A tleap script that builds the chain and sets N, CA, C and O, in Angstrom:
source leaprc.protein.ff14SB
mol = sequence {
  NMET LEU ILE VAL SER HIE ASP ARG ASP PHE
  LEU ASP ARG THR VAL THR ILE THR LEU GLY
  LEU ASP GLY SER GLY LYS VAL ASP ILE VAL
  ALA GLY GLY TYR ALA ASP TRP GLU LYS GLN
  ARG THR LYS ARG ILE ALA PRO VAL LYS PRO
  ALA LYS PRO ALA ALA GLU ALA ALA PRO ILE
  ALA PRO PRO PRO PRO PRO LYS LYS ALA LYS
  LEU SER TYR LYS ASP GLN ARG ASP TYR ASP
  LEU LEU PRO GLY ARG ILE GLU GLU LEU LEU
  ALA GLN ILE ALA ARG ASP GLU SER ALA LEU
  ALA ASP PRO ALA LEU TYR THR LYS ASP PRO
  ALA LYS PHE ALA ALA LEU THR LYS ALA ILE
  ASP ALA ALA ARG ALA GLU LYS ASP ALA ALA
  GLU GLU ARG TRP LEU GLU LEU ALA GLU GLN
  VAL GLU CGLY
}
set mol.1.N position { 95.765 115.005 124.474 }
set mol.1.CA position { 96.584 113.840 124.372 }
set mol.1.C position { 96.084 113.029 123.182 }
set mol.1.O position { 94.877 112.900 122.974 }
set mol.2.N position { 96.993 112.500 122.424 }
set mol.2.CA position { 96.670 111.673 121.269 }
set mol.2.C position { 97.084 110.246 121.585 }
set mol.2.O position { 98.226 109.995 121.970 }
set mol.3.N position { 96.153 109.310 121.421 }
set mol.3.CA position { 96.430 107.902 121.676 }
set mol.3.C position { 96.209 107.144 120.376 }
set mol.3.O position { 95.169 107.296 119.735 }
set mol.4.N position { 97.172 106.338 119.989 }
set mol.4.CA position { 97.058 105.482 118.811 }
set mol.4.C position { 97.146 104.053 119.311 }
set mol.4.O position { 98.113 103.676 119.972 }
set mol.5.N position { 96.126 103.256 118.992 }
set mol.5.CA position { 96.120 101.889 119.484 }
set mol.5.C position { 95.277 101.001 118.580 }
set mol.5.O position { 94.373 101.471 117.890 }
set mol.6.N position { 95.588 99.716 118.598 }
set mol.6.CA position { 94.772 98.723 117.904 }
set mol.6.C position { 93.835 98.029 118.890 }
set mol.6.O position { 92.999 97.222 118.484 }
set mol.7.N position { 93.966 98.330 120.159 }
set mol.7.CA position { 93.144 97.708 121.197 }
set mol.7.C position { 91.823 98.466 121.270 }
set mol.7.O position { 91.744 99.537 121.871 }
set mol.8.N position { 90.801 97.907 120.662 }
set mol.8.CA position { 89.515 98.595 120.544 }
set mol.8.C position { 88.846 98.777 121.902 }
set mol.8.O position { 88.250 99.821 122.167 }
set mol.9.N position { 88.939 97.781 122.750 }
set mol.9.CA position { 88.338 97.870 124.072 }
set mol.9.C position { 88.997 98.983 124.882 }
set mol.9.O position { 88.314 99.749 125.560 }
set mol.10.N position { 90.305 99.071 124.811 }
set mol.10.CA position { 91.039 100.125 125.501 }
set mol.10.C position { 90.581 101.498 125.020 }
set mol.10.O position { 90.366 102.408 125.820 }
set mol.11.N position { 90.434 101.637 123.701 }
set mol.11.CA position { 89.994 102.924 123.159 }
set mol.11.C position { 88.579 103.269 123.617 }
set mol.11.O position { 88.303 104.417 123.965 }
set mol.12.N position { 87.673 102.270 123.619 }
set mol.12.CA position { 86.303 102.523 124.068 }
set mol.12.C position { 86.261 102.992 125.522 }
set mol.12.O position { 85.431 103.827 125.881 }
set mol.13.N position { 87.155 102.454 126.360 }
set mol.13.CA position { 87.146 102.811 127.775 }
set mol.13.C position { 87.910 104.101 128.062 }
set mol.13.O position { 87.754 104.677 129.139 }
set mol.14.N position { 88.737 104.568 127.119 }
set mol.14.CA position { 89.649 105.667 127.420 }
set mol.14.C position { 89.306 106.980 126.736 }
set mol.14.O position { 89.354 108.033 127.372 }
set mol.15.N position { 88.962 106.940 125.458 }
set mol.15.CA position { 88.868 108.178 124.692 }
set mol.15.C position { 87.477 108.793 124.731 }
set mol.15.O position { 86.482 108.121 125.001 }
set mol.16.N position { 87.439 110.107 124.449 }
set mol.16.CA position { 86.175 110.823 124.365 }
set mol.16.C position { 85.882 111.266 122.939 }
set mol.16.O position { 84.729 111.509 122.583 }
set mol.17.N position { 86.921 111.370 122.127 }
set mol.17.CA position { 86.763 111.717 120.709 }
set mol.17.C position { 87.647 110.771 119.907 }
set mol.17.O position { 88.791 110.506 120.276 }
set mol.18.N position { 87.100 110.267 118.805 }
set mol.18.CA position { 87.845 109.342 117.951 }
set mol.18.C position { 88.026 109.958 116.584 }
set mol.18.O position { 87.081 110.472 115.986 }
set mol.19.N position { 89.255 109.900 116.095 }
set mol.19.CA position { 89.563 110.291 114.731 }
set mol.19.C position { 89.724 108.986 113.956 }
set mol.19.O position { 90.727 108.289 114.109 }
set mol.20.N position { 88.750 108.660 113.134 }
set mol.20.CA position { 88.756 107.388 112.423 }
set mol.20.C position { 89.282 107.526 111.012 }
set mol.20.O position { 88.848 108.399 110.261 }
set mol.21.N position { 90.221 106.660 110.649 }
set mol.21.CA position { 90.783 106.625 109.299 }
set mol.21.C position { 90.306 105.335 108.652 }
set mol.21.O position { 90.640 104.244 109.115 }
set mol.22.N position { 89.521 105.455 107.575 }
set mol.22.CA position { 88.963 104.252 106.959 }
set mol.22.C position { 89.632 103.883 105.648 }
set mol.22.O position { 89.158 102.987 104.949 }
set mol.23.N position { 90.709 104.543 105.302 }
set mol.23.CA position { 91.432 104.208 104.091 }
set mol.23.C position { 90.984 104.985 102.863 }
set mol.23.O position { 91.584 104.839 101.799 }
set mol.24.N position { 89.955 105.798 102.979 }
set mol.24.CA position { 89.471 106.564 101.833 }
set mol.24.C position { 90.169 107.913 101.714 }
set mol.24.O position { 89.944 108.645 100.750 }
set mol.25.N position { 91.003 108.242 102.674 }
set mol.25.CA position { 91.687 109.521 102.655 }
set mol.25.C position { 90.985 110.575 103.487 }
set mol.25.O position { 91.465 111.704 103.595 }
set mol.26.N position { 89.862 110.221 104.071 }
set mol.26.CA position { 89.116 111.155 104.907 }
set mol.26.C position { 89.237 110.745 106.367 }
set mol.26.O position { 89.433 109.573 106.689 }
set mol.27.N position { 89.116 111.741 107.245 }
set mol.27.CA position { 89.175 111.494 108.681 }
set mol.27.C position { 87.791 111.757 109.262 }
set mol.27.O position { 87.224 112.836 109.088 }
set mol.28.N position { 87.264 110.767 109.947 }
set mol.28.CA position { 85.976 110.923 110.618 }
set mol.28.C position { 86.237 111.309 112.074 }
set mol.28.O position { 87.005 110.647 112.772 }
set mol.29.N position { 85.591 112.385 112.524 }
set mol.29.CA position { 85.711 112.814 113.914 }
set mol.29.C position { 84.402 112.471 114.593 }
set mol.29.O position { 83.343 112.979 114.223 }
set mol.30.N position { 84.482 111.598 115.597 }
set mol.30.CA position { 83.289 111.078 116.250 }
set mol.30.C position { 83.444 111.240 117.759 }
set mol.30.O position { 84.499 110.936 118.317 }
set mol.31.N position { 82.389 111.720 118.416 }
set mol.31.CA position { 82.397 111.782 119.877 }
set mol.31.C position { 82.187 110.360 120.384 }
set mol.31.O position { 81.184 109.723 120.061 }
set mol.32.N position { 83.133 109.865 121.179 }
set mol.32.CA position { 83.044 108.514 121.723 }
set mol.32.C position { 84.241 107.695 121.310 }
set mol.32.O position { 85.230 108.217 120.795 }
set mol.33.N position { 84.133 106.402 121.545 }
set mol.33.CA position { 85.241 105.498 121.285 }
set mol.33.C position { 85.151 104.818 119.937 }
set mol.33.O position { 84.455 105.274 119.030 }
set mol.34.N position { 85.877 103.708 119.828 }
set mol.34.CA position { 85.940 102.980 118.575 }
set mol.34.C position { 84.570 102.441 118.172 }
set mol.34.O position { 84.204 102.507 116.998 }
set mol.35.N position { 83.812 101.912 119.122 }
set mol.35.CA position { 82.495 101.348 118.818 }
set mol.35.C position { 81.575 102.413 118.216 }
set mol.35.O position { 80.811 102.123 117.295 }
set mol.36.N position { 81.646 103.639 118.732 }
set mol.36.CA position { 80.827 104.720 118.189 }
set mol.36.C position { 81.240 105.055 116.755 }
set mol.36.O position { 80.388 105.289 115.898 }
set mol.37.N position { 82.533 105.076 116.500 }
set mol.37.CA position { 83.006 105.348 115.152 }
set mol.37.C position { 82.580 104.227 114.207 }
set mol.37.O position { 82.175 104.491 113.075 }
set mol.38.N position { 82.669 102.986 114.663 }
set mol.38.CA position { 82.279 101.840 113.838 }
set mol.38.C position { 80.793 101.907 113.489 }
set mol.38.O position { 80.417 101.608 112.356 }
set mol.39.N position { 79.939 102.296 114.446 }
set mol.39.CA position { 78.504 102.423 114.179 }
set mol.39.C position { 78.252 103.475 113.102 }
set mol.39.O position { 77.476 103.249 112.173 }
set mol.40.N position { 78.915 104.629 113.231 }
set mol.40.CA position { 78.721 105.699 112.254 }
set mol.40.C position { 79.232 105.270 110.887 }
set mol.40.O position { 78.624 105.594 109.867 }
set mol.41.N position { 80.319 104.562 110.860 }
set mol.41.CA position { 80.912 104.119 109.604 }
set mol.41.C position { 80.010 103.109 108.893 }
set mol.41.O position { 79.843 103.180 107.675 }
set mol.42.N position { 79.432 102.179 109.636 }
set mol.42.CA position { 78.572 101.173 109.001 }
set mol.42.C position { 77.282 101.799 108.494 }
set mol.42.O position { 76.731 101.339 107.494 }
set mol.43.N position { 76.785 102.840 109.165 }
set mol.43.CA position { 75.593 103.535 108.669 }
set mol.43.C position { 75.897 104.220 107.343 }
set mol.43.O position { 75.077 104.209 106.425 }
set mol.44.N position { 77.070 104.808 107.253 }
set mol.44.CA position { 77.462 105.547 106.062 }
set mol.44.C position { 77.741 104.605 104.888 }
set mol.44.O position { 77.519 104.976 103.735 }
set mol.45.N position { 78.220 103.407 105.165 }
set mol.45.CA position { 78.584 102.457 104.112 }
set mol.45.C position { 77.476 101.436 103.900 }
set mol.45.O position { 77.743 100.348 103.389 }
set mol.46.N position { 76.272 101.746 104.267 }
set mol.46.CA position { 75.153 100.797 104.126 }
set mol.46.C position { 75.077 100.323 102.687 }
set mol.46.O position { 75.223 101.125 101.764 }
set mol.47.N position { 74.851 99.027 102.480 }
set mol.47.CA position { 74.819 98.502 101.119 }
set mol.47.C position { 73.658 99.085 100.316 }
set mol.47.O position { 72.559 99.286 100.833 }
set mol.48.N position { 73.928 99.347 99.060 }
set mol.48.CA position { 72.917 99.878 98.144 }
set mol.48.C position { 72.065 98.715 97.672 }
set mol.48.O position { 72.592 97.673 97.281 }
set mol.49.N position { 70.728 98.888 97.705 }
set mol.49.CA position { 69.826 97.820 97.291 }
set mol.49.C position { 69.826 97.730 95.771 }
set mol.49.O position { 69.833 98.757 95.093 }
set mol.50.N position { 69.817 96.513 95.227 }
set mol.50.CA position { 69.824 96.367 93.774 }
set mol.50.C position { 68.513 96.860 93.173 }
set mol.50.O position { 67.468 96.813 93.821 }
set mol.51.N position { 68.576 97.330 91.939 }
set mol.51.CA position { 67.394 97.855 91.258 }
set mol.51.C position { 66.411 96.737 90.948 }
set mol.51.O position { 65.202 96.951 91.025 }
set mol.52.N position { 66.902 95.536 90.594 }
set mol.52.CA position { 66.040 94.409 90.278 }
set mol.52.C position { 65.889 93.531 91.511 }
set mol.52.O position { 66.842 93.376 92.276 }
set mol.53.N position { 64.735 92.966 91.713 }
set mol.53.CA position { 64.605 91.987 92.788 }
set mol.53.C position { 65.484 90.781 92.498 }
set mol.53.O position { 65.817 90.506 91.345 }
set mol.54.N position { 65.851 90.072 93.538 }
set mol.54.CA position { 66.752 88.935 93.403 }
set mol.54.C position { 66.156 87.837 92.537 }
set mol.54.O position { 66.900 87.117 91.872 }
set mol.55.N position { 64.842 87.690 92.525 }
set mol.55.CA position { 64.196 86.636 91.738 }
set mol.55.C position { 64.363 86.883 90.243 }
set mol.55.O position { 64.433 85.929 89.469 }
set mol.56.N position { 64.430 88.156 89.820 }
set mol.56.CA position { 64.532 88.472 88.409 }
set mol.56.C position { 65.969 88.485 87.914 }
set mol.56.O position { 66.205 88.471 86.706 }
set mol.57.N position { 66.915 88.510 88.809 }
set mol.57.CA position { 68.309 88.584 88.404 }
set mol.57.C position { 68.733 87.280 87.741 }
set mol.57.O position { 68.369 86.195 88.194 }
set mol.58.N position { 69.499 87.395 86.672 }
set mol.58.CA position { 69.962 86.210 85.955 }
set mol.58.C position { 71.031 85.509 86.781 }
set mol.58.O position { 71.897 86.165 87.359 }
set mol.59.N position { 70.978 84.185 86.842 }
set mol.59.CA position { 72.001 83.477 87.614 }
set mol.59.C position { 73.362 83.640 86.954 }
set mol.59.O position { 73.480 83.617 85.729 }
set mol.60.N position { 74.364 83.801 87.765 }
set mol.60.CA position { 75.725 83.990 87.270 }
set mol.60.C position { 76.423 82.643 87.299 }
set mol.60.O position { 76.494 81.992 88.341 }
set mol.61.N position { 76.928 82.237 86.170 }
set mol.61.CA position { 77.621 80.955 86.086 }
set mol.61.C position { 79.005 81.088 86.698 }
set mol.61.O position { 79.675 82.103 86.506 }
set mol.62.N position { 79.439 80.072 87.433 }
set mol.62.CA position { 80.785 80.139 88.000 }
set mol.62.C position { 81.825 80.080 86.889 }
set mol.62.O position { 81.592 79.447 85.859 }
set mol.63.N position { 82.953 80.722 87.081 }
set mol.63.CA position { 83.974 80.701 86.039 }
set mol.63.C position { 84.507 79.277 85.851 }
set mol.63.O position { 84.560 78.503 86.807 }
set mol.64.N position { 84.894 78.938 84.645 }
set mol.64.CA position { 85.410 77.590 84.419 }
set mol.64.C position { 86.726 77.400 85.169 }
set mol.64.O position { 87.495 78.349 85.320 }
set mol.65.N position { 86.986 76.191 85.634 }
set mol.65.CA position { 88.243 75.974 86.352 }
set mol.65.C position { 89.421 76.173 85.411 }
set mol.65.O position { 89.347 75.805 84.238 }
set mol.66.N position { 90.502 76.749 85.910 }
set mol.66.CA position { 91.650 76.988 85.041 }
set mol.66.C position { 92.264 75.662 84.599 }
set mol.66.O position { 92.321 74.694 85.357 }
set mol.67.N position { 92.717 75.652 83.355 }
set mol.67.CA position { 93.348 74.447 82.839 }
set mol.67.C position { 94.749 74.327 83.420 }
set mol.67.O position { 95.496 75.303 83.496 }
set mol.68.N position { 95.085 73.120 83.823 }
set mol.68.CA position { 96.421 72.894 84.355 }
set mol.68.C position { 97.398 72.829 83.191 }
set mol.68.O position { 97.196 72.094 82.225 }
set mol.69.N position { 98.460 73.616 83.306 }
set mol.69.CA position { 99.454 73.642 82.249 }
set mol.69.C position { 100.354 72.415 82.386 }
set mol.69.O position { 100.800 72.067 83.479 }
set mol.70.N position { 100.603 71.779 81.260 }
set mol.70.CA position { 101.498 70.628 81.268 }
set mol.70.C position { 102.922 71.161 81.248 }
set mol.70.O position { 103.251 72.062 80.475 }
set mol.71.N position { 103.756 70.597 82.103 }
set mol.71.CA position { 105.135 71.046 82.184 }
set mol.71.C position { 105.940 70.465 81.032 }
set mol.71.O position { 105.687 69.355 80.564 }
set mol.72.N position { 106.913 71.244 80.591 }
set mol.72.CA position { 107.835 70.734 79.576 }
set mol.72.C position { 108.714 69.669 80.224 }
set mol.72.O position { 108.706 69.495 81.443 }
set mol.73.N position { 109.472 68.961 79.391 }
set mol.73.CA position { 110.333 67.900 79.913 }
set mol.73.C position { 111.313 68.456 80.939 }
set mol.73.O position { 111.494 67.880 82.012 }
set mol.74.N position { 111.948 69.585 80.603 }
set mol.74.CA position { 112.927 70.193 81.512 }
set mol.74.C position { 112.265 70.634 82.812 }
set mol.74.O position { 112.805 70.407 83.895 }
set mol.75.N position { 111.090 71.267 82.707 }
set mol.75.CA position { 110.390 71.726 83.902 }
set mol.75.C position { 109.969 70.545 84.777 }
set mol.75.O position { 110.107 70.596 86.000 }
set mol.76.N position { 109.457 69.483 84.155 }
set mol.76.CA position { 109.040 68.310 84.926 }
set mol.76.C position { 110.242 67.675 85.622 }
set mol.76.O position { 110.146 67.238 86.769 }
set mol.77.N position { 111.361 67.629 84.926 }
set mol.77.CA position { 112.589 67.068 85.510 }
set mol.77.C position { 113.021 67.916 86.703 }
set mol.77.O position { 113.353 67.376 87.758 }
set mol.78.N position { 113.018 69.241 86.542 }
set mol.78.CA position { 113.365 70.131 87.654 }
set mol.78.C position { 112.399 69.936 88.822 }
set mol.78.O position { 112.819 69.871 89.978 }
set mol.79.N position { 111.124 69.843 88.521 }
set mol.79.CA position { 110.103 69.679 89.557 }
set mol.79.C position { 110.341 68.396 90.350 }
set mol.79.O position { 110.147 68.370 91.566 }
set mol.80.N position { 110.757 67.347 89.673 }
set mol.80.CA position { 110.989 66.071 90.343 }
set mol.80.C position { 112.312 66.038 91.108 }
set mol.80.O position { 112.382 65.445 92.184 }
set mol.81.N position { 113.363 66.666 90.569 }
set mol.81.CA position { 114.701 66.551 91.153 }
set mol.81.C position { 115.047 67.637 92.169 }
set mol.81.O position { 115.909 67.428 93.023 }
set mol.82.N position { 114.396 68.780 92.090 }
set mol.82.CA position { 114.769 69.891 92.982 }
set mol.82.C position { 114.598 69.585 94.467 }
set mol.82.O position { 115.460 69.994 95.244 }
set mol.83.N position { 113.557 68.899 94.916 }
set mol.83.CA position { 113.473 68.619 96.359 }
set mol.83.C position { 114.686 67.839 96.875 }
set mol.83.O position { 115.173 68.112 97.972 }
set mol.84.N position { 115.169 66.882 96.104 }
set mol.84.CA position { 116.361 66.138 96.514 }
set mol.84.C position { 117.588 67.025 96.548 }
set mol.84.O position { 118.406 66.925 97.462 }
set mol.85.N position { 117.720 67.889 95.559 }
set mol.85.CA position { 118.863 68.799 95.518 }
set mol.85.C position { 118.821 69.774 96.693 }
set mol.85.O position { 119.855 70.100 97.276 }
set mol.86.N position { 117.652 70.223 97.025 }
set mol.86.CA position { 117.517 71.139 98.171 }
set mol.86.C position { 117.946 70.434 99.447 }
set mol.86.O position { 118.620 71.035 100.284 }
set mol.87.N position { 117.569 69.173 99.612 }
set mol.87.CA position { 117.986 68.403 100.793 }
set mol.87.C position { 119.508 68.243 100.831 }
set mol.87.O position { 120.116 68.368 101.894 }
set mol.88.N position { 120.130 67.967 99.670 }
set mol.88.CA position { 121.587 67.855 99.606 }
set mol.88.C position { 122.248 69.164 100.032 }
set mol.88.O position { 123.220 69.161 100.788 }
set mol.89.N position { 121.716 70.275 99.543 }
set mol.89.CA position { 122.291 71.578 99.887 }
set mol.89.C position { 122.147 71.874 101.371 }
set mol.89.O position { 123.058 72.423 101.992 }
set mol.90.N position { 121.001 71.510 101.940 }
set mol.90.CA position { 120.805 71.723 103.381 }
set mol.90.C position { 121.796 70.897 104.188 }
set mol.90.O position { 122.328 71.371 105.192 }
set mol.91.N position { 122.045 69.668 103.756 }
set mol.91.CA position { 123.011 68.814 104.452 }
set mol.91.C position { 124.417 69.397 104.329 }
set mol.91.O position { 125.178 69.409 105.297 }
set mol.92.N position { 124.756 69.880 103.132 }
set mol.92.CA position { 126.072 70.489 102.929 }
set mol.92.C position { 126.244 71.718 103.805 }
set mol.92.O position { 127.296 71.906 104.417 }
set mol.93.N position { 125.210 72.559 103.870 }
set mol.93.CA position { 125.276 73.769 104.701 }
set mol.93.C position { 125.458 73.385 106.168 }
set mol.93.O position { 126.277 73.979 106.870 }
set mol.94.N position { 124.698 72.398 106.628 }
set mol.94.CA position { 124.811 71.966 108.028 }
set mol.94.C position { 126.200 71.407 108.308 }
set mol.94.O position { 126.779 71.692 109.357 }
set mol.95.N position { 126.745 70.612 107.382 }
set mol.95.CA position { 128.080 70.031 107.563 }
set mol.95.C position { 129.132 71.136 107.643 }
set mol.95.O position { 129.991 71.112 108.525 }
set mol.96.N position { 129.071 72.107 106.723 }
set mol.96.CA position { 130.049 73.189 106.722 }
set mol.96.C position { 129.899 74.090 107.944 }
set mol.96.O position { 130.895 74.566 108.490 }
set mol.97.N position { 128.669 74.325 108.374 }
set mol.97.CA position { 128.467 75.152 109.574 }
set mol.97.C position { 128.994 74.453 110.820 }
set mol.97.O position { 129.506 75.110 111.726 }
set mol.98.N position { 128.875 73.137 110.876 }
set mol.98.CA position { 129.404 72.428 112.043 }
set mol.98.C position { 130.930 72.490 112.045 }
set mol.98.O position { 131.546 72.544 113.110 }
set mol.99.N position { 131.544 72.481 110.856 }
set mol.99.CA position { 132.998 72.637 110.780 }
set mol.99.C position { 133.407 74.042 111.217 }
set mol.99.O position { 134.445 74.223 111.854 }
set mol.100.N position { 132.588 75.031 110.873 }
set mol.100.CA position { 132.885 76.411 111.296 }
set mol.100.C position { 132.683 76.618 112.789 }
set mol.100.O position { 133.181 77.592 113.354 }
set mol.101.N position { 131.965 75.722 113.425 }
set mol.101.CA position { 131.683 75.879 114.847 }
set mol.101.C position { 132.933 75.677 115.696 }
set mol.101.O position { 132.941 76.041 116.873 }
set mol.102.N position { 133.975 75.110 115.126 }
set mol.102.CA position { 135.234 74.931 115.862 }
set mol.102.C position { 135.849 76.305 116.105 }
set mol.102.O position { 136.210 76.995 115.152 }
set mol.103.N position { 135.974 76.717 117.388 }
set mol.103.CA position { 136.478 78.066 117.671 }
set mol.103.C position { 137.933 78.269 117.263 }
set mol.103.O position { 138.357 79.407 117.061 }
set mol.104.N position { 138.698 77.205 117.139 }
set mol.104.CA position { 140.113 77.345 116.807 }
set mol.104.C position { 140.368 77.273 115.308 }
set mol.104.O position { 141.512 77.430 114.880 }
set mol.105.N position { 139.354 77.044 114.509 }
set mol.105.CA position { 139.539 76.878 113.068 }
set mol.105.C position { 140.156 78.114 112.433 }
set mol.105.O position { 141.060 77.991 111.606 }
set mol.106.N position { 139.697 79.283 112.795 }
set mol.106.CA position { 140.192 80.503 112.161 }
set mol.106.C position { 141.672 80.718 112.453 }
set mol.106.O position { 142.425 81.152 111.581 }
set mol.107.N position { 142.089 80.414 113.684 }
set mol.107.CA position { 143.501 80.614 114.025 }
set mol.107.C position { 144.378 79.512 113.441 }
set mol.107.O position { 145.522 79.774 113.071 }
set mol.108.N position { 143.863 78.275 113.348 }
set mol.108.CA position { 144.652 77.159 112.806 }
set mol.108.C position { 144.751 77.221 111.280 }
set mol.108.O position { 145.828 77.029 110.716 }
set mol.109.N position { 143.633 77.488 110.620 }
set mol.109.CA position { 143.605 77.425 109.160 }
set mol.109.C position { 142.664 78.499 108.603 }
set mol.109.O position { 141.517 78.201 108.272 }
set mol.110.N position { 143.140 79.745 108.497 }
set mol.110.CA position { 142.279 80.823 107.998 }
set mol.110.C position { 141.790 80.593 106.567 }
set mol.110.O position { 140.699 81.036 106.208 }
set mol.111.N position { 142.577 79.912 105.761 }
set mol.111.CA position { 142.165 79.652 104.381 }
set mol.111.C position { 140.968 78.704 104.351 }
set mol.111.O position { 140.037 78.900 103.570 }
set mol.112.N position { 140.993 77.688 105.195 }
set mol.112.CA position { 139.869 76.748 105.254 }
set mol.112.C position { 138.624 77.461 105.775 }
set mol.112.O position { 137.517 77.222 105.293 }
set mol.113.N position { 138.812 78.338 106.764 }
set mol.113.CA position { 137.695 79.115 107.298 }
set mol.113.C position { 137.061 79.942 106.189 }
set mol.113.O position { 135.838 79.963 106.048 }
set mol.114.N position { 137.889 80.626 105.398 }
set mol.114.CA position { 137.383 81.454 104.299 }
set mol.114.C position { 136.694 80.593 103.247 }
set mol.114.O position { 135.646 80.969 102.724 }
set mol.115.N position { 137.278 79.440 102.936 }
set mol.115.CA position { 136.683 78.554 101.929 }
set mol.115.C position { 135.337 78.026 102.407 }
set mol.115.O position { 134.386 77.965 101.627 }
set mol.116.N position { 135.244 77.644 103.676 }
set mol.116.CA position { 133.968 77.154 104.215 }
set mol.116.C position { 132.904 78.248 104.200 }
set mol.116.O position { 131.750 77.996 103.853 }
set mol.117.N position { 133.297 79.454 104.576 }
set mol.117.CA position { 132.358 80.573 104.578 }
set mol.117.C position { 131.838 80.845 103.168 }
set mol.117.O position { 130.644 81.065 102.965 }
set mol.118.N position { 132.753 80.825 102.201 }
set mol.118.CA position { 132.362 81.054 100.811 }
set mol.118.C position { 131.459 79.925 100.310 }
set mol.118.O position { 130.482 80.175 99.604 }
set mol.119.N position { 131.784 78.694 100.673 }
set mol.119.CA position { 130.978 77.542 100.246 }
set mol.119.C position { 129.578 77.607 100.841 }
set mol.119.O position { 128.601 77.273 100.170 }
set mol.120.N position { 129.473 78.032 102.091 }
set mol.120.CA position { 128.157 78.151 102.741 }
set mol.120.C position { 127.327 79.214 102.035 }
set mol.120.O position { 126.145 79.001 101.765 }
set mol.121.N position { 127.931 80.344 101.737 }
set mol.121.CA position { 127.206 81.410 101.040 }
set mol.121.C position { 126.721 80.946 99.666 }
set mol.121.O position { 125.592 81.231 99.269 }
set mol.122.N position { 127.587 80.227 98.945 }
set mol.122.CA position { 127.203 79.742 97.616 }
set mol.122.C position { 126.084 78.707 97.724 }
set mol.122.O position { 125.142 78.728 96.932 }
set mol.123.N position { 126.181 77.809 98.693 }
set mol.123.CA position { 125.153 76.772 98.862 }
set mol.123.C position { 123.823 77.396 99.255 }
set mol.123.O position { 122.774 76.957 98.786 }
set mol.124.N position { 123.852 78.410 100.107 }
set mol.124.CA position { 122.604 79.086 100.491 }
set mol.124.C position { 121.965 79.775 99.290 }
set mol.124.O position { 120.748 79.722 99.114 }
set mol.125.N position { 122.787 80.423 98.465 }
set mol.125.CA position { 122.253 81.089 97.280 }
set mol.125.C position { 121.646 80.067 96.320 }
set mol.125.O position { 120.571 80.297 95.767 }
set mol.126.N position { 122.334 78.938 96.123 }
set mol.126.CA position { 121.809 77.901 95.238 }
set mol.126.C position { 120.530 77.294 95.809 }
set mol.126.O position { 119.591 77.014 95.064 }
set mol.127.N position { 120.487 77.092 97.116 }
set mol.127.CA position { 119.288 76.540 97.764 }
set mol.127.C position { 118.108 77.490 97.596 }
set mol.127.O position { 116.998 77.058 97.286 }
set mol.128.N position { 118.347 78.779 97.800 }
set mol.128.CA position { 117.272 79.760 97.649 }
set mol.128.C position { 116.751 79.781 96.209 }
set mol.128.O position { 115.543 79.855 95.984 }
set mol.129.N position { 117.664 79.717 95.239 }
set mol.129.CA position { 117.252 79.714 93.833 }
set mol.129.C position { 116.473 78.437 93.508 }
set mol.129.O position { 115.480 78.483 92.782 }
set mol.130.N position { 116.921 77.301 94.044 }
set mol.130.CA position { 116.232 76.036 93.790 }
set mol.130.C position { 114.839 76.045 94.415 }
set mol.130.O position { 113.881 75.568 93.805 }
set mol.131.N position { 114.722 76.583 95.621 }
set mol.131.CA position { 113.407 76.666 96.261 }
set mol.131.C position { 112.469 77.561 95.463 }
set mol.131.O position { 111.296 77.234 95.284 }
set mol.132.N position { 112.981 78.680 94.987 }
set mol.132.CA position { 112.172 79.615 94.193 }
set mol.132.C position { 111.701 78.945 92.898 }
set mol.132.O position { 110.536 79.063 92.518 }
set mol.133.N position { 112.600 78.257 92.239 }
set mol.133.CA position { 112.257 77.559 90.991 }
set mol.133.C position { 111.212 76.481 91.254 }
set mol.133.O position { 110.254 76.344 90.493 }
set mol.134.N position { 111.392 75.719 92.325 }
set mol.134.CA position { 110.438 74.662 92.634 }
set mol.134.C position { 109.055 75.246 92.938 }
set mol.134.O position { 108.042 74.685 92.520 }
set mol.135.N position { 109.010 76.357 93.656 }
set mol.135.CA position { 107.725 76.987 93.954 }
set mol.135.C position { 107.023 77.462 92.677 }
set mol.135.O position { 105.807 77.321 92.543 }
set mol.136.N position { 107.791 78.023 91.744 }
set mol.136.CA position { 107.197 78.453 90.473 }
set mol.136.C position { 106.607 77.249 89.728 }
set mol.136.O position { 105.508 77.330 89.182 }
set mol.137.N position { 107.339 76.143 89.712 }
set mol.137.CA position { 106.854 74.946 89.030 }
set mol.137.C position { 105.647 74.364 89.739 }
set mol.137.O position { 104.722 73.879 89.089 }
set mol.138.N position { 105.644 74.404 91.069 }
set mol.138.CA position { 104.514 73.875 91.832 }
set mol.138.C position { 103.257 74.688 91.548 }
set mol.138.O position { 102.164 74.128 91.470 }
set mol.139.N position { 103.400 75.998 91.392 }
set mol.139.CA position { 102.248 76.836 91.044 }
set mol.139.C position { 101.710 76.464 89.673 }
set mol.139.O position { 100.496 76.452 89.467 }
set mol.140.N position { 102.597 76.161 88.732 }
set mol.140.CA position { 102.170 75.762 87.399 }
set mol.140.C position { 101.434 74.423 87.455 }
set mol.140.O position { 100.425 74.236 86.775 }
set mol.141.N position { 101.932 73.511 88.253 }
set mol.141.CA position { 101.313 72.196 88.361 }
set mol.141.C position { 99.927 72.304 88.969 }
set mol.141.O position { 98.989 71.650 88.512 }
set mol.142.N position { 99.797 73.126 89.999 }
set mol.142.CA position { 98.520 73.268 90.690 }
set mol.142.C position { 97.517 74.072 89.879 }
set mol.142.O position { 96.313 73.996 90.125 }
set mol.143.N position { 97.992 74.820 88.943 }
set mol.143.CA position { 97.079 75.586 88.088 }
set mol.143.C position { 96.881 76.909 88.592 }
set mol.143.O position { 96.141 77.693 87.996 }
savepdb mol mol.pdb
quit
């Protein structure tokens, strides 16, 4: 019987042989459960001791902090105005969806139903694009 599980405790209590996959492309076959495989794996991956003692090693300087890029006028304007535009689009989507919630709308006015559906799709696409643009600008601002 082959059992595949992420529940390590269950595997330790149930299995007698473990086939361990560690991502290197090799399969380790170990008698016992997950804990036994983990012990064998940690022995095999034991850290290599450095050739120089730690006292002789040169201190490594931390990398300099990245410089924050200044936004262009257009980018800064987009960064400032997009949150408001996103809120407007969300309100428009909610308003149009509430109009679509009328069960008799399609039978009374199919053209209005189609127009509302199209408007909702367009507003969602514009909202998604605005959110994506704002996130890109926010990443630039944060560095």
